[in-house]
N, C-alpha and C positions, 0 to 999 in steps of 0.2 A: 418479359418477366423476370424477377429473383425471386429466391426462396426467401419465407418468412416463417418465423415459429410462433407459434399458440396464437394466431389469427383466427378469432371468431366469425363466421358467416352466417348472416341473417337470409333467411327464404320467407316467402308468404308463402298460402295455402297451395299456390299454384305453382310452386318451386323454382318461383323467381327469386332473384339473388336482390336484397334490399339495401344490407349495408355490409361493408365488409370491415372488419376492426373493431375497437371499440374496446368497452369494460364487458367481462365474459359473465353471460346472465347466470342465475343458480342452475336450470334446468339445459343447460349444454349438452350434448353429446360430445362427448370427449373421443376421438382419434389416437389413441394411444401408441408410438410409436408406428405412423404410420406417416408418409408423405405424399401429399396429394396433387395430382396435376388433372388439368382440363381432359375431359373425356377423347378418346380417338375417335375422328370422325373418318369414317370408311367412302371413300368417293366413289366407288367403283366395284359393283359385286352382284353377281349372276348367283342366288342365292342355292337354285337346284343343283349345279354344276357341282356342291360338295359331293352329290351322292353318287357320283363317280370315282369316289375314291376307293384303291385299290386295282383299277384297272387302267394304268398310265402307261402300260405296255415299254415304258423306256427300256432301252437297250434292245429291242427287237426290230427286227428290218418291217416289222406291218406296220410301226408306229412312228416314223423315222419323220412325220410331218405334222403341222399343225392340224392341216385337214382331216388326216386321217383320225384324230382327237375329235375332230369336229362330227365325223361320220359316227363317234360312240355317243357323243352327246346328242344329236338327234336322235339314235335309239332311246334315249333314255326319255326324250320330250314325247316320243311315241305315244307310250303308256301312261302320260300324266291325267290325272282326274284332279279334281278341286281337292279331294282328300288328301291324296299324294303332293301335289304342290303345298298344303297347308303344313304338311308334316317335314318335307323336307325346309321349306323358307324356317318353320319354327323350330328347327334342331341345329340349323344353322345359326341364326340370329342369337340362341342362347349360345352358343359356343363362342361368338362374337363379343358378347357381356362378358365370358369369362376370360375373353381376351382384353379387356377392358377400352372395349369398341363400344359408344353411347349413343354415336347416329352411323345408318347406314343408308348409302345411297344405291338404292335398290334397281340395278338397270333393267327392266322390265318389258320383254316381247312376248313371253308366252302368253298370249291374252285368251285366247279363244280353247273353252272345253266343248258342250254339247250346246253353249251359246256364244255369240259374239261378245268379247271381254267379259265373261264370266269368270275368269279365273285371276283377275285382279284383287277381286277382294280378298279372295284367300290368301293371298301376300299380305295385304295389309291387317289381316287379321291376326295373323302368325305375328308381325310385331309387334300390335296391340298386347296381344297374349305373353309373349316373351319379354315384352317391358323395355325395348328400343326405341329408339327416337327413328322414324323413317321417313328421308326423301325419296318416293316412289318416283323414279326417271322412266317416265312413261314414254315407250319407244314405237316411233312408227316405222313401221317395216313392210316395203309398197312390192318390192321383187326380189330377184334372187341378185343379179350382179349387173354392172354397166349396161351392158346389149340385152335384158331380161331375158333367159334363156326359163326354160320351164321350172317353174319352182321345183322343188323337193317335197315329195307330201307330207312332210311333217312342217314344212315352211307354211303350208297353208295355216296352222294355228296362229301364226305370227301377223298376217299380213291383212292389210283393211284401205279402204279409200282414205284420201284425205279427209274428208266431208265427215264419213264415220268415227275416224280418229278423234276429229277436231269436237264435233258432240260428244262422244263419251269423256273428251279430255274435262270440258266443261263440268261433266256431274264428278267426275271427282276433285276439281276443285274447290267446288261445291261442299265437297268433304273435308277438306283441310282442318287442322286444329293444331294444340299447342305442340302435339309430338306426330302430325303429319303434314308432311308439305309435298308440293307436286312438280317436279320440275318435266324437261322434255326431251327427246333424243331422236334420232335420224339414224338407220339402219339400213344401205340397201333402199337409197329414194333419189329419185329423179333431183337434179339440181335446181331447178324452178319449184319444187316442193320444199327441197331444203330451203331455201330463201323464205318463203312463203311461210315454212315452220318456225324458223329463227325471227322472225317479223313479230308474228304473234308470240313467241317467247318474250323477248324484250319489250314488248310494248306492254306485258304485263308485268313485266320483273320476276320472269321466271329465270331458272338456268337451264340451259340448253347443250347436250353432251352430243360427243359422236365419235364412234369410235374411226379412228385415223392412222392410214398407214403401218396397221398392226403388223402386214407380211407384205413383201415385194410385189407378191403377183396383185394386191390392190393397186400398187402404182402401174405396173404394167398392164395389167385390164382397164384401166385411165387411160393411157397414153394410145394404146389401139383402141379406145372409143372416140377419143376426141379427134385423133390422127395426127398429134401433136405432142411433144414434149412436155406436158402438163401432168403433174398428179395431184390427187384429191387436197392437196394443202395449196397448190398452188389456185386452185379452181377457188378454194373459199376464201381466201386472202384476196383474191381477185373480186367479189363478188358480196362479200357480206362486210357490214360493218362491225366488223370483229371486238370484242371487247372485255367485259370483266364477268358478263354472264354467260362467257364461250367457253367451254371446256372442250380439249382433244386429247380422248383418250387412247393412250398407250405412245401413238407418235415415234413408234419404234423406227420407222426409216424415213422420217420426217426430215428434211434437209436442213443443214445447220441454219443457213439462211434466214430459210420460211421459220423456222425455232427463233431465231433473234426475232424476226418481225411478229411472230404471237406473243411474246414477251414486250417488246416495246407498244403494241396494243393492249396490253394488260387482260391478255387471253390466260386462261389455267390450262395447265399439263397435268392431265394424273396419270401416274406409273403404278404399276402392278410389277414388282421386281420380282416377286415370288412365283407367280405365274406365267410372266415372259422367261424366266428361267426353266420353269416348268415344261412350258409348251416349244423352250428352244425358239422362242419367237428373236430375241434380239437384244441390244441395248440401247438405250434411245440417247439423243444428244442433251447433256443437261448443263446450264450455262448459268452464271453471275444472275441474280435478281428476277428468278425465273419466278414463276406461280405453280409452284409445284404442290401436288397432294397425292396421295397414298390411296389406293384401294389392294382389295383381298381376289376380286375378279374371279379365280374360279373355287377359291374356298379350298383348295385341295388341303392346304396348312393354313390355319388360322391364327394368325401370328403378327400383330400389328408391329411388335418392335422387330421382327426379321424383315418385313417388309422396307421400315427404316433402312433399318442397316444396310439390308443390300440394296437398297438404291444407292446409298453412299459404297458398299463396295465395290458394287458391278464399276461406279466410275473410276473407281482408284485402279482397277485391273485395267480397266481399259487403256487409259492413260499415263499407268505407271507413277501416279501419284497422290499423295495422301491429301491433297486440295484440290478439290475439282468442284466448281459450281458452289461454291461457299457450305458444303454440306457438312457445317458443324453438328455437334450432338444438339445446341441451344437450337438450330436453324431445322434441322429433322424434328425436332417436335413442334415445331411451329408448323411446321408442314402437315404432320398430321393430326394437326387440332385446326388451327386458325385457316390453316392452307384448303384442307376440304372445307369445312364450312363457305369459304369464298367463292369455292368450287360449286356448291349447293348453293350457294344464293341466302344460305343461312345464319350469316356471318353476325347478324342483328340478335341470334337466338341463342347461338351456342358457339363452341370454339375456344373460350375463355372463360375465366370466372372474375368474372365484373357485375356490378349493379346494373339491373334491367334486364340482365340475361339468364336463362334457365342452368339451375345448378346441375350441371352436369360433370363427375369426373370419377377420375381412375386412383386410388391408394395403391400405396407400395409397403409391402410389409418389410419394416426397419431392422426387424431382429432376424431377416434372412442373412444367412454366412456370405451372400454377394455382395451385403454392404459392410462387411468387417473392413475397416481402413478407411472407410468414405467417410468425407465432412462434408457441409454445405458447398461449397465450390466444385467438389469431384461429383456429389452426388447424381446432376443431369447427365452426365456423362456416364456414368456406371449405368444408369437405368436403360440409357438406349443402346450402350455397345456390350452391355454384359447380363441384363435379366432378360427374363422368358415368362413368358405367364403363369406358371408356381408363383412370382414373388407379388402377383396381383394379391392384393388383400380383399378391396371392398370396389364395386362398381355403386354409379349412384346415375340416373334419371331421371332430371325433374326434380331433382329432391327427394327421391326413393329409391332406396336400395331393390337393386337388381341382381347382384352378386355378392356373396361375401365367403371370403374363403378365411 
């Protein structure tokens, strides 16, 4: 879209846009010296990971791999209660709002406290109280790895049988609302159950997410298990009818040929550049016409503008080029809004400011020195490549102001 000045936006009592443009009513709420953009859609988050801040270990020999970081994360999970998970999620969701994020896709797998799936409600309650739109990406966790080794004791809090998972999922689906939607994900699941869950999701038009090839070890373990040179992405492409409801998370080591196949089939790829850099994962392939979206993942630093920039900068460094995958400022903004909404299968609800959708937006303070010398032709480029969270003035979810600076 393009920038326009002094345009009234009308909403109903549910926060749905009913009209854009026309005469200014006498009781209009004026946003003086602000530029309004669609709210950012965070397609991949583990909110509780935020509470590992200050424990990066970066630069020390003991923390030289992703797997050591995972051990630290398991230690955090070990002490989680309903009250603690609520606190972890609430503080993270509030911080997301301050970063212009109006929707979070929460990839949730810490299900069990004192009872089966009793922690799920803590995440939803935290989102409600924080005022953020949430897609709860309810994650099926079956075992530890391809050859089913013994679970780490903490992983017992993640796992369930397929039927237990589906029974609970149906309960969650009945709780959906204007600001709460449900998606599904598979994490450490047999190929047969991945297929069953994917078919369940697509039949109900639910988004399906899967962590894919974030680390070389995942591909090596898969090849060892199968006894042939096929990684997880090969198996998924061969066995699933991939389409717009499918999202590959990270895809850091997914072969270029398979990335092209995902793009041709209309699948989404969710990249999390700040986390992938923080954990030393690597840089995925980005190609033209790819359905990319962004996630804050481990939430060590919550700035969606940084995610957007580093999605671009990492590719430019990798290719020694300033034009990779069409990642212009406008394209990055699209990926951060409509791209995320598409990945969560809520692009009929949010992701853009248009009639029939909920009014979710972030505004920026044009009085900030950052904007000095910019005009309507350069504002988007200036926001994407020059702004930080401090330039954010207001964040609105479903027509309700949730943050004001």
